[in-house]
ROTORTI-241056 format. One record per residue (C-alpha): residue number from 1; residue in one letter; x, y, z. Coordinates in steps of 0.001 Angstrom, whole numbers, plus 500000, padded with zeros to 6 digits. Example, Ala and Ser with C-alpha at 12.3 -4.5 7.8 and 13.67 -1.06 7.14 Angstrom:
 seq type      x      y      z
   1    A 512300 495500 507800
   2    S 513670 498940 507140
//
This chain:
 seq type      x      y      z
   1    M 861774 421865 199319
   2    A 858968 422843 201713
   3    Y 855375 421826 200703
   4    N 852250 423781 201807
   5    T 849864 421278 203243
   6    N 847001 423769 203202
   7    N 847229 424102 199445
   8    N 844439 422300 197668
   9    L 846842 421020 195076
  10    S 848584 418857 197740
  11    K 845355 417004 198197
  12    K 844711 416326 194521
  13    G 847051 413263 194242
  14    I 849632 414810 191853
  15    N 851897 412122 190457
  16    Y 855537 413241 190368
  17    L 856733 410102 188451
  18    N 855361 411276 185101
  19    K 858269 411610 182644
  20    D 857094 411701 179037
  21    F 854691 413636 176944
  22    S 851784 411076 176949
  23    D 852113 410626 180713
  24    F 851859 414376 181280
  25    K 848953 414733 178897
  26    S 846948 411899 180459
  27    A 847579 413135 183939
  28    L 846476 416716 183098
  29    I 843342 415549 181280
  30    N 842481 413338 184213
  31    L 843130 416229 186682
  32    A 840903 418574 184658
  33    E 838086 416035 184414
  34    I 838086 415360 188172
  35    Y 838557 418834 189662
  36    Y 837262 421132 186877
  37    P 834286 419169 185321
  38    D 832116 422248 184820
  39    N 834875 424487 183380
  40    V 836395 422220 180729
  41    K 834368 419506 178988
  42    D 835846 419317 175482
  43    F 839116 417333 175194
  44    S 838968 416585 171520
  45    E 842116 417007 169434
  46    G 841189 420432 168126
  47    S 839822 422029 171298
  48    P 841507 424896 173144
  49    G 841687 422814 176351
  50    T 843678 420093 174627
  51    M 845889 422659 173027
  52    F 846865 424170 176471
  53    I 847304 420712 177953
  54    E 849553 419562 175208
  55    M 851713 422762 175483
  56    A 852133 422047 179142
  57    S 852988 418439 178499
  58    Y 855524 419506 175882
  59    V 857272 421779 178339
  60    G 857210 419039 181039
  61    D 858633 416537 178603
  62    V 861458 418748 177529
  63    L 862404 419723 181171
  64    S 862199 416120 182232
  65    F 864481 415092 179310
  66    Y 867200 417633 180200
  67    T 866941 416772 183900
  68    D 867597 413100 183117
  69    A 870387 413971 180772
  70    Q 872111 416202 183241
  71    V 871927 413603 185941
  72    Q 873201 410961 183544
  73    E 876257 413094 182608
  74    T 877378 413016 186252
  75    F 878011 409225 186168
  76    L 881027 407900 184357
  77    Q 879155 404771 183322
  78    Y 876484 406691 181455
  79    A 877992 410071 180439
  80    Q 877962 410673 176669
  81    E 879358 414163 176297
  82    R 883179 414046 175546
  83    E 883842 416985 177870
  84    N 882031 415356 180758
  85    L 883853 412053 180175
  86    Y 887206 413854 180324
  87    A 886270 415726 183539
  88    L 885129 412488 185242
  89    A 888215 410619 184155
  90    Y 890422 413242 185545
  91    N 888610 413039 188890
  92    L 889556 409437 189052
  93    G 893189 410063 188220
  94    Y 893155 408980 184610
  95    R 894470 411150 181777
  96    P 892572 410421 178553
  97    V 894483 410171 175237
  98    V 893142 411924 172118
  99    S 895783 410616 169696
 100    N 898005 407514 170008
 101    P 901387 407860 168334
 102    S 903062 404869 166755
 103    I 906222 403571 168378
 104    V 909276 402132 166616
 105    E 912844 401109 167465
 106    L 915333 402852 165114
 107    D 918887 401792 164243
 108    I 921040 405062 164321
 109    F 924421 404783 162453
 110    Q 927563 406818 162511
 111    Q 931011 406498 160964
 112    I 934128 407297 163008
 113    P 937735 407394 161714
 114    A 940299 404909 162873
 115    S 943481 405674 164766
 116    N 946281 403128 164294
 117    G 943668 400688 163078
 118    L 941401 401183 166166
 119    P 938187 403216 166276
 120    D 938766 406802 167524
 121    Y 935856 407335 169929
 122    N 936734 410972 170292
 123    Y 934638 411466 167058
 124    A 931717 409524 168542
 125    L 928792 412031 168545
 126    R 925809 412700 170803
 127    V 922485 412898 168841
 128    A 920058 415116 170758
 129    K 916708 413989 172068
 130    N 913840 414893 169661
 131    S 915980 414681 166577
 132    S 913628 413816 163709
 133    F 913610 411153 161021
 134    F 911134 410501 158182
 135    P 909896 407537 156076
 136    N 911240 407462 152552
 137    S 907739 407738 151115
 138    N 905900 410984 150427
 139    T 904308 411014 153838
 140    E 905299 413901 156181
 141    T 904971 411759 159251
 142    S 908079 412485 161408
 143    F 909574 410284 164052
 144    L 911218 411850 167124
 145    I 913789 409791 169187
 146    Q 912917 409833 172881
 147    N 916389 409692 174336
 148    E 919769 411086 173494
 149    V 922023 408768 171497
 150    N 925512 408663 172805
 151    F 927764 406656 170532
 152    A 930647 406903 173025
 153    F 928688 405097 175749
 154    S 928068 401357 175706
 155    S 926566 399064 178327
 156    S 924548 395795 178355
 157    N 921335 397820 178312
 158    D 922468 400361 175784
 159    P 925193 398674 173654
 160    T 927141 400399 170883
 161    E 927751 397897 168059
 162    Q 930984 398365 166212
 163    T 931967 396998 162785
 164    V 934607 397754 160244
 165    F 933254 400149 157567
 166    S 936189 400417 155187
 167    L 939779 399362 154808
 168    N 942999 401088 153707
 169    G 944722 398027 152418
 170    T 944383 395558 155207
 171    V 944090 398204 157975
 172    P 940670 399670 158987
 173    D 940324 403349 158284
 174    Y 936642 403847 159249
 175    Y 934346 402084 161662
 176    L 930590 401935 161697
 177    L 928787 402463 164966
 178    K 925177 401424 165605
 179    K 922765 402281 168464
 180    K 919148 401451 169082
 181    V 916687 404033 170275
 182    K 912919 404312 170693
 183    A 911055 406856 168538
 184    I 907451 408100 168297
 185    S 905517 409567 165390
 186    A 905149 413160 166352
 187    E 905613 416740 165191
 188    I 906917 419603 167392
 189    K 904793 422808 167325
 190    T 905012 426094 169249
 191    K 902516 428753 170237
 192    S 903157 431991 172221
 193    F 900846 433542 174827
 194    D 901185 437131 176113
 195    I 900553 437149 179876
 196    G 899616 440329 181625
 197    A 898937 441168 185319
 198    V 898776 438402 187989
 199    E 895776 436140 187590
 200    R 895548 433329 190117
 201    F 895162 429875 188532
 202    K 895751 431401 185108
 203    T 894356 429144 182391
 204    L 895412 428991 178811
 205    S 893762 427102 175928
 206    L 895637 425233 173287
 207    D 893484 424423 170175
 208    D 894919 421883 167667
 209    N 894213 418502 166168
 210    S 895817 415276 167476
 211    I 897572 416763 170448
 212    I 899848 414286 172174
 213    G 901029 416388 175018
 214    I 903164 419451 176226
 215    Q 906826 419272 175786
 216    S 907852 422522 177459
 217    I 906708 425964 178583
 218    I 909284 428691 178826
 219    D 908752 432408 179670
 220    T 910639 435451 178314
 221    D 913365 435200 180996
 222    G 914138 431598 180175
 223    N 912310 430218 183253
 224    E 910861 426779 182405
 225    Y 907543 425636 183857
 226    T 907241 421928 184645
 227    E 904205 419726 184174
 228    V 903023 417858 187158
 229    P 899951 415531 187756
 230    Y 898434 418074 190112
 231    L 899368 421570 191252
 232    A 900029 420558 194880
 233    Q 902834 418211 193779
 234    E 906038 420243 194173
 235    T 908754 417649 193462
 236    I 909590 415815 190217
 237    F 912231 413392 189035
 238    E 915318 415036 187530
 239    E 918139 413191 185737
 240    V 921629 414685 186306
 241    P 924841 413414 184658
 242    N 926867 411038 186885
 243    T 929968 413245 187058
 244    E 932534 414128 189658
 245    I 930790 417431 190391
 246    N 927344 415835 191014
 247    D 928529 412887 193066
 248    P 932243 412139 193638
 249    E 931533 408673 195192
 250    L 929149 407414 192566
 251    K 931097 408818 189624
 252    Q 933058 405527 189443
 253    Y 929875 403794 188115
 254    N 929174 406241 185303
 255    D 930068 403639 182631
 256    Q 927066 401642 183722
 257    V 924860 404368 185276
 258    P 925325 407555 183164
 259    F 922690 409554 185075
 260    L 921669 409895 188710
 261    L 918038 410298 189715
 262    R 917237 413276 191962
 263    N 914084 414716 193469
 264    K 913806 418303 192272
 265    K 911455 420866 193879
 266    V 909718 423015 191200
 267    S 907921 426199 192173
 268    Q 906966 427018 188575
 269    R 904672 424251 187439
 270    F 901444 423589 185545
 271    V 898868 420946 184822
 272    S 897204 420214 181521
 273    R 893746 418711 180828
 274    F 891886 417883 177632
 275    R 888502 419471 177378
 276    S 887746 418021 173968
 277    N 889548 416187 171156
 278    T 890961 419500 169866
 279    N 891297 421537 173043
 280    L 894018 421240 175788
 281    E 893599 423457 178848
 282    I 896811 424585 180677
 283    Q 896519 425785 184186
 284    F 899095 427365 186439
 285    G 899306 427923 190180
 286    A 898205 430776 192448
 287    G 901301 432177 194018
 288    T 903366 435197 193146
 289    I 907165 435722 193600
 290    G 906630 438377 196278
 291    D 904324 436385 198531
 292    E 905721 435175 201907
 293    D 903997 431946 202748
 294    T 904546 432037 206507
 295    T 902494 435218 206812
 296    I 899429 433307 205666
 297    I 899994 429641 206324
 298    P 900392 428717 210096
 299    N 903607 426990 211108
 300    P 905127 425772 214362
 301    D 906596 429276 215023
 302    N 903375 431235 214868
 303    V 900426 428945 215604
 304    G 898737 429709 218937
 305    L 900949 432621 219912
 306    G 898014 434905 219949
 307    I 897871 438697 219181
 308    K 898809 441819 221054
 309    D 895829 441780 223376
 310    G 896658 438276 224585
 311    R 893783 436410 222953
 312    S 894639 432886 221764
 313    L 894148 431984 218091
 314    L 893966 428259 218648
 315    D 890198 428259 218793
 316    L 889824 430216 215548
 317    S 889472 428585 212182
 318    Y 891677 429576 209277
 319    D 890130 430720 206058
 320    P 890902 427971 203560
 321    S 890805 430494 200710
 322    N 894003 432023 202043
 323    F 895871 428884 201044
 324    L 895025 429662 197405
 325    H 897078 432842 197569
 326    T 900414 431057 198336
 327    K 903007 429308 196341
 328    A 901751 425963 197656
 329    Y 900211 425433 194267
 330    G 903127 426913 192270
 331    K 903875 430441 191006
 332    V 901632 431987 188386
 333    P 903317 433812 185333
 334    S 902807 437468 184953
 335    N 903903 440252 182601
 336    T 905716 437860 180299
 337    T 905438 435880 177110
 338    L 905049 432110 177418
 339    T 906283 429835 174517
 340    V 904449 426543 174625
 341    T 906138 423669 172776
 342    Y 903846 420671 172214
 343    L 903670 417520 170194
 344    V 901000 416510 167697
 345    G 900729 413414 165462
 346    G 899803 409882 165791
 347    G 896829 408255 164209
 348    I 896376 405204 161940
 349    N 898603 406733 159198
 350    S 901574 406881 161418
 351    N 902001 403114 161251
 352    V 904624 402440 158657
 353    N 906340 399366 157312
 354    S 909784 398136 158315
 355    N 912947 399452 156526
 356    T 911152 402642 155421
 357    I 912367 405310 157916
 358    T 915548 406289 156295
 359    R 915332 410026 155658
 360    I 917180 412328 157998
 361    G 915321 415272 159370
 362    N 916360 417901 161984
 363    V 919220 416061 163725
 364    I 921340 417984 166267
 365    T 924751 416448 167040
 366    T 927445 417534 169588
 367    P 931136 416155 169796
 368    R 932377 414349 172697
 369    I 935320 416705 173282
 370    G 936588 419869 171731
 371    G 939763 420510 169591
 372    L 938967 417853 166983
 373    N 939744 417970 163320
 374    S 936960 420012 161748
 375    G 936923 417977 158565
 376    L 936679 414648 160229
 377    L 934102 416037 162621
 378    T 931999 417234 159732
 379    A 932191 413947 157986
 380    A 931209 412171 161175
 381    A 928090 414356 161479
 382    D 927259 413878 157781
 383    S 927453 410167 158189
 384    I 924439 409890 160553
 385    A 921954 407423 159043
 386    C 918916 405486 160300
 387    N 916669 402580 159556
 388    N 913789 400764 161227
 389    P 914210 396931 161196
 390    G 910699 396513 162519
 391    P 907421 398331 161497
 392    A 906079 401355 163505
 393    T 903033 400148 165349
 394    G 900444 401383 167857
 395    G 899195 404544 166037
 396    G 895547 405172 166533
 397    P 892808 407752 167065
 398    G 892953 407762 170846
 399    D 890574 406642 173545
 400    T 887001 405898 172670
 401    A 884257 406727 175151
 402    E 884256 403177 176399
 403    D 888088 403240 176710
 404    I 887890 406277 178956
 405    R 885270 404608 181108
 406    L 887186 401344 181594
 407    N 890597 402940 181951
 408    A 889434 405471 184503
 409    I 887845 402797 186655
 410    A 890931 400667 186474
 411    N 893288 403555 187276
 412    F 891217 404684 190262
 413    S 891980 401387 192165
 414    S 895782 401837 192005
 415    Q 896213 405627 191916
 416    Q 899782 404974 190671
 417    R 900574 403493 194062
 418    T 902511 400333 194640
 419    V 900020 398319 196557
 420    T 900745 394591 195854
 421    K 904030 392798 195477
 422    E 903444 392677 191758
 423    D 903139 396463 191692
 424    Y 906583 396828 193182
 425    L 908139 394417 190689
 426    F 906551 396171 187692
 427    R 907569 399568 189042
 428    C 911134 398374 189688
 429    L 911485 396948 186207
 430    A 910051 400084 184671
 431    M 912791 402351 185971
 432    P 914399 404138 182906
 433    P 917682 402327 182008
 434    Q 919816 405446 182099
 435    F 919551 405262 185903
 436    G 920674 401686 186034
 437    S 918573 398833 184677
 438    V 917095 396184 186902
 439    A 917176 392844 185014
 440    K 915693 390516 187614
 441    A 913592 391417 190618
 442    Y 911879 389431 193455
 443    I 910079 390761 196445
 444    A 909280 388932 199765
 445    Q 908074 389867 203240
 446    D 910874 390716 205669
 447    T 911417 388664 208735
 448    Q 912904 389602 212121
 449    I 913894 387830 215381
 450    S 911090 387751 218010
 451    L 912226 388844 221422
 452    D 909641 386511 223021
 453    T 910377 383282 221269
 454    N 913845 383997 219833
 455    R 912534 382708 216524
 456    R 912310 384368 213176
 457    V 908799 385825 212447
 458    T 907268 387955 209651
 459    N 907779 391710 209769
 460    P 904528 393252 208563
 461    N 906012 396618 207964
 462    A 908883 395853 205664
 463    L 909578 394194 202309
 464    N 912791 392783 200922
 465    L 913387 393596 197240
 466    Y 916000 391393 195681
 467    I 917517 392606 192432
 468    L 920124 391763 189836
 469    G 921422 393537 186709
 470    Y 923352 392575 183565
 471    D 927037 393157 182806
 472    I 928140 394048 179285
 473    N 928061 390353 178261
 474    K 924531 389977 179613
 475    N 925607 387917 182559
 476    L 923822 388541 185910
 477    V 925679 390662 188415
 478    N 924849 392742 191494
 479    L 923733 396213 190767
 480    N 926184 398973 191687
 481    E 925564 401453 194419
 482    A 924531 404258 192083
 483    A 921798 402116 190532
 484    K 920509 401163 193984
 485    I 920371 404750 195102
 486    N 918469 405671 191888
 487    L 916017 402769 192399
 488    A 915352 403834 196025
 489    T 914729 407411 194840
 490    Y 912443 406149 192084
 491    L 910383 403819 194357
 492    E 909974 406496 196977
 493    Q 907550 408357 194796
 494    Y 905185 405398 194522
 495    R 905750 403612 197841
 496    M 902837 403280 200248
 497    L 903379 405295 203426
 498    T 903531 402327 205701
 499    D 905873 400221 203489
 500    A 909567 399969 204180
 501    I 911664 398599 201267
 502    N 915059 396863 201823
 503    I 916938 396585 198602
 504    K 919164 393495 198555
 505    N 921239 391471 196133
 506    A 919827 388088 194988
 507    S 922262 385136 194789
 508    V 923346 383655 191436
 509    I 923838 379923 191146
 510    N 925793 378788 187980
 511    F 925495 375286 186692
 512    K 926481 372995 183913
 513    V 924188 370490 181938
 514    E 925272 367151 180461
 515    F 922971 364778 178636
 516    D 923068 361592 176627
 517    I 920792 360787 173623
 518    S 920407 358015 171113
 519    V 919508 358995 167531
 520    R 917112 357321 165195
 521    S 918477 355529 162108
 522    G 918673 357721 159008
 523    F 919434 360961 161021
 524    S 922911 362556 161279
 525    N 924264 362260 164815
 526    D 925968 365679 164565
 527    N 922931 367482 163327
 528    V 920602 366063 165984
 529    L 923115 366744 168718
 530    L 923650 370336 167491
 531    E 919798 370868 167434
 532    S 919522 369432 170907
 533    I 922236 371804 172282
 534    N 920621 374765 170526
 535    A 917176 373919 172044
 536    L 918645 373806 175571
 537    Q 920511 377070 175059
 538    N 917229 378689 174144
 539    Y 915516 377088 177093
 540    F 918168 378284 179563
 541    N 918416 381772 177986
 542    V 918747 384221 180904
 543    D 915733 386235 179677
 544    N 913482 383187 180354
 545    W 914518 382704 183986
 546    Q 913392 384555 187160
 547    I 914548 384608 190738
 548    N 913372 381516 192732
 549    Q 912351 379644 189619
 550    P 913142 375890 189903
 551    I 914807 373732 187232
 552    I 912431 370972 186206
 553    K 914264 367986 184678
 554    G 911004 366794 183028
 555    D 910944 369953 180901
 556    I 914454 369324 179717
 557    T 913576 365723 178804
 558    G 910518 366891 176962
 559    I 912543 369508 174926
 560    L 915074 366832 173953
 561    Y 912286 364346 172855
 562    N 910700 367092 170709
 563    I 913937 367257 168627
 564    E 913325 365423 165349
 565    G 915626 362300 165266
 566    V 916001 361885 169042
 567    L 915110 358306 169862
 568    N 915829 358211 173548
 569    V 917052 360492 176364
 570    K 919227 358349 178637
 571    N 920837 360594 181063
 572    I 920611 364270 182395
 573    I 923116 365571 184804
 574    I 923006 369117 186303
 575    E 925950 370183 188434
 576    N 926922 373381 190226
 577    K 929847 375562 188771
 578    F 931283 378023 191227
 579    G 934477 380029 191808
 580    E 935081 383633 190827
 581    N 938602 382728 189678
 582    L 936972 380494 187124
 583    G 934506 383190 185975
 584    Y 931491 381768 187913
 585    S 929481 382959 190905
 586    K 931082 382513 194356
 587    F 927988 380579 195649
 588    K 928393 376812 196030
 589    Y 925153 374801 195863
 590    N 924338 371166 196533
 591    F 922064 370161 193637
 592    D 921558 366610 194985
 593    T 920016 367767 198304
 594    A 917982 370523 196554
 595    T 916287 367905 194231
 596    R 912803 366691 194950
 597    N 910692 364714 192585
 598    N 913092 365460 189700
 599    T 912870 369175 190350
 600    I 915842 371270 191513
 601    Y 914739 373966 193935
 602    P 916614 377195 194623
 603    S 917800 378095 198054
 604    L 915665 379664 200802
 605    D 917459 382941 200327
 606    P 916213 384294 196984
 607    S 918441 383090 194151
 608    I 918413 382440 190416
 609    F 919783 379671 188331
 610    E 922029 380982 185525
 611    L 923709 378932 182724
 612    K 926478 381525 182334
 613    Y 928457 379966 179432
 614    P 925944 378173 177219
 615    N 928611 377439 174539
 616    T 930722 375381 176890
 617    D 928491 374369 179775
 618    I 926020 372319 177789
 619    V 927611 368997 176905
 620    G 925702 366419 174883
 621    R 926718 362930 173831
 622    V 925290 360474 171302
 623    T 925232 356912 172609
 624    L 924039 353660 171196
//
């Protein structure tokens, strides 16, 4: 702002720091007394001069308040308006939550007939994703399963439990199958929008209570629009069945990895943002189907070629607004009807007790193969049942203002990138199990041979990711090639540009434990010995062990001394078990040379200790 130094007001010492009504009034009275002593002399409460000064002070106070409020609303730490908090959070990459659905693990059951006394898995059904189940109370809270339930598929990460349901004499005639699946408390709703002529960055508004998120947007022609974090992102993860058609080489692993992870380019996409607790804004891109991107965006074939008169275009700037007219931000729908399917629900009332979700809602089932007996197939579909062994928890009203502030600040530092070693481990273990589940992971800096010293040195540009999975018996095994390819595809979306990731197998070292204890008088030797073995089985449970974790003999001794009735622990022997023909790992390991200060350390190459057969490889004796 320019100030006129010749203006007399600039010489009258005006204080620009006055903020409230009293400050404005005092300053105006002081100004009038100094510079207009002959014009205004009466500043009593009822005088006209005081009236005008107070009116001016009132206007100044109001304007000052709104100026302060507007400035305050631009800072995440001080903003109070919900809409401003949402906008600031999105700028930092955090998506606020307006309603938290409760989460529960459901047991889904199905009966299948027997064939010659064995279960006929031809009648094992697929229960579609988003099938609904209800509590047995009067509440209308529905629970939607988050993944398809395939009773014909079984793995260590997604087992199908099988029990005999009924007998025909002594021969089973029906079996009961059980699967576990995650479900959330939500209800599916739809709303249609009529779209006219092309409107770049078309925006729709979805008004409803307790919106969880968008499930799908489909136009009249059946084209589906995909939600992305931001419009410039044109690729998403897509899961495709692991079949002969999709990948002939990886199809051999489809019993362990039923789906393959692919990067899919989507031109029809949208973003969604909450503007308030009851308003969700949906925004599409700017491109149209008929646009040709290369006529607007420069590429290696046309940059700098000039025009007919020979003038070069390299010194000319391109109009950035032209980029908004291309499909770089996705196609915009036009002259169609969009059907928006979205989820609502959650809240405190969605938290229900265990063993209450037993009512069947809208359940869609499909048979494994065709040509089956229609009566048996109908009976199989009618036998679908469910229960929740544990309570549904986590339901709540959504983010408070303080939640948004803290979560947005925390999210900004990571930006969903894998920055630290721990980030890679968490992201690796978070890969959806249908693509191959990683059971154990360890990451270390890569090393290479120095040409100058011929010694091994750290490679700053590469990391080695060591992984292992489970087999159907929950024993540690190397992940198959399909799972590794899926993991590489999954990590690529989060990897830092300068990081190279080498995916490798960690080594498994199997072992056996022997111990001698003496028992206090008055206690049963057999009972104390059994409790000691059970305690060590829990301690060496594979879930409790990680790659490169040492075995501390002192911990084992402490566990045994904590068993009621144990008088003394006399001897603990841990020895290596190896040999694939014996059912163990192929790696032989010298436990004696690896022991330092009563601690058994793993090898330099990342490895994990596994007590593979706890029922036979823990041997205890009671001595005098």
